[in-house]
TITIMAR-781619 format. One record per residue (C-alpha): x negated, y negated, z negated. Coordinates in steps of 0.5 Angstrom, whole numbers, plus 2048, in hexadecimal, padded with zeros to 3 digits. Last residue first. Layout:
XYZ...
This chain:
8A28949148A489B9158A28A091989D89C91D89A89D9248A189A9278A089492389989292589B89392C8A088E92B89B88A92889688B92E89C88993389E88392F89887F92E89A87C92889887492789587092189586992289086392188A86692588D86992A88E87092788E87792889187D92589288492788C88892588D88891E88988E91B88688991588E88891389088191289488191889888691589A88290F89C87C9148A08819188A38839118A587C90F8A887A9158AD8809158AD88591A8B388591F8AE8869258B08809298B287B9248AC87D91F8A887C9258AB8769278AA8739208A38769208A18729268A187692C89C87893189D87C9388A38789398A987B93D8AD87C9368AC8759348B087293A8AC86D93E8AF86693E8AB8649388A486593B8A68629418A985C93D8A285C93989E85C9408A28579438A185293D89985393E89985294589D84B94489884993E89284B94389584794889684194488F84194188C84294889083C94B88D83794589183693E88F82F93B89182F934
Protein backbone atom coordinates (compact mmCIF):
# COMPACT_ATOMS: atom_id res chain seq x y z
CA UNK A 1 0.00 0.00 0.00
CA UNK A 2 1.33 3.39 -0.95
CA UNK A 3 0.91 6.05 1.76
CA UNK A 4 1.57 9.65 0.85
CA UNK A 5 2.65 12.45 3.20
CA UNK A 6 -0.88 13.71 3.90
CA UNK A 7 -2.01 10.26 5.04
CA UNK A 8 0.97 9.97 7.39
CA UNK A 9 0.17 13.39 8.86
CA UNK A 10 -3.42 12.33 9.51
CA UNK A 11 -2.27 9.12 11.21
CA UNK A 12 0.12 11.02 13.48
CA UNK A 13 -2.55 13.64 14.27
CA UNK A 14 -5.14 10.98 15.10
CA UNK A 15 -2.69 9.14 17.36
CA UNK A 16 -1.88 12.40 19.17
CA UNK A 17 -5.60 13.03 19.76
CA UNK A 18 -6.03 9.54 21.18
CA UNK A 19 -3.04 10.01 23.50
CA UNK A 20 -4.32 13.40 24.64
CA UNK A 21 -7.70 11.85 25.40
CA UNK A 22 -6.06 9.11 27.48
CA UNK A 23 -3.86 11.52 29.43
CA UNK A 24 -6.71 13.60 30.84
CA UNK A 25 -8.11 12.25 34.14
CA UNK A 26 -11.79 11.36 33.86
CA UNK A 27 -12.87 13.75 36.62
CA UNK A 28 -11.71 16.67 34.45
CA UNK A 29 -13.65 15.58 31.37
CA UNK A 30 -17.06 17.02 30.46
CA UNK A 31 -18.33 13.77 28.95
CA UNK A 32 -17.65 10.37 30.45
CA UNK A 33 -18.17 6.82 29.28
CA UNK A 34 -20.57 4.67 31.27
CA UNK A 35 -17.63 2.96 32.99
CA UNK A 36 -16.04 6.30 33.92
CA UNK A 37 -19.39 7.62 35.18
CA UNK A 38 -19.81 4.53 37.35
CA UNK A 39 -16.34 5.03 38.84
CA UNK A 40 -16.96 8.76 39.34
CA UNK A 41 -20.39 8.46 40.98
CA UNK A 42 -20.37 5.02 42.57
CA UNK A 43 -23.56 4.13 40.70
CA UNK A 44 -23.57 0.81 38.85
CA UNK A 45 -23.21 0.66 35.08
CA UNK A 46 -26.55 -1.10 34.70
CA UNK A 47 -28.36 1.59 36.66
CA UNK A 48 -26.67 4.33 34.61
CA UNK A 49 -27.75 2.62 31.37
CA UNK A 50 -31.28 2.25 32.78
CA UNK A 51 -31.40 5.98 33.58
CA UNK A 52 -30.16 6.78 30.07
CA UNK A 53 -33.18 4.97 28.57
CA UNK A 54 -35.66 7.26 30.33
CA UNK A 55 -37.59 9.77 28.23
CA UNK A 56 -36.49 12.67 30.44
CA UNK A 57 -32.81 11.83 29.95
CA UNK A 58 -30.99 15.02 28.94
CA UNK A 59 -27.49 13.99 30.01
CA UNK A 60 -26.61 11.56 27.22
CA UNK A 61 -24.73 12.12 23.98
CA UNK A 62 -23.10 9.88 21.41
CA UNK A 63 -20.34 10.08 18.86
CA UNK A 64 -22.15 7.62 16.63
CA UNK A 65 -20.46 4.62 18.21
CA UNK A 66 -20.13 5.09 21.94
CA UNK A 67 -22.59 6.63 24.38
CA UNK A 68 -21.32 9.29 26.76
CA UNK A 69 -22.72 10.94 29.87
CA UNK A 70 -22.54 14.73 30.13
CA UNK A 71 -21.38 14.78 33.71
CA UNK A 72 -22.64 18.26 34.71
CA UNK A 73 -26.16 17.45 33.53
CA UNK A 74 -26.01 14.01 35.12
CA UNK A 75 -25.04 15.42 38.52
CA UNK A 76 -27.83 18.00 38.17
CA UNK A 77 -30.24 15.16 37.34
CA UNK A 78 -29.13 13.21 40.41
CA UNK A 79 -29.45 16.24 42.68
CA UNK A 80 -33.04 16.80 41.53
CA UNK A 81 -34.07 13.25 42.52
CA UNK A 82 -34.78 11.86 45.98
CA UNK A 83 -33.96 8.37 44.76
CA UNK A 84 -32.83 6.75 41.55
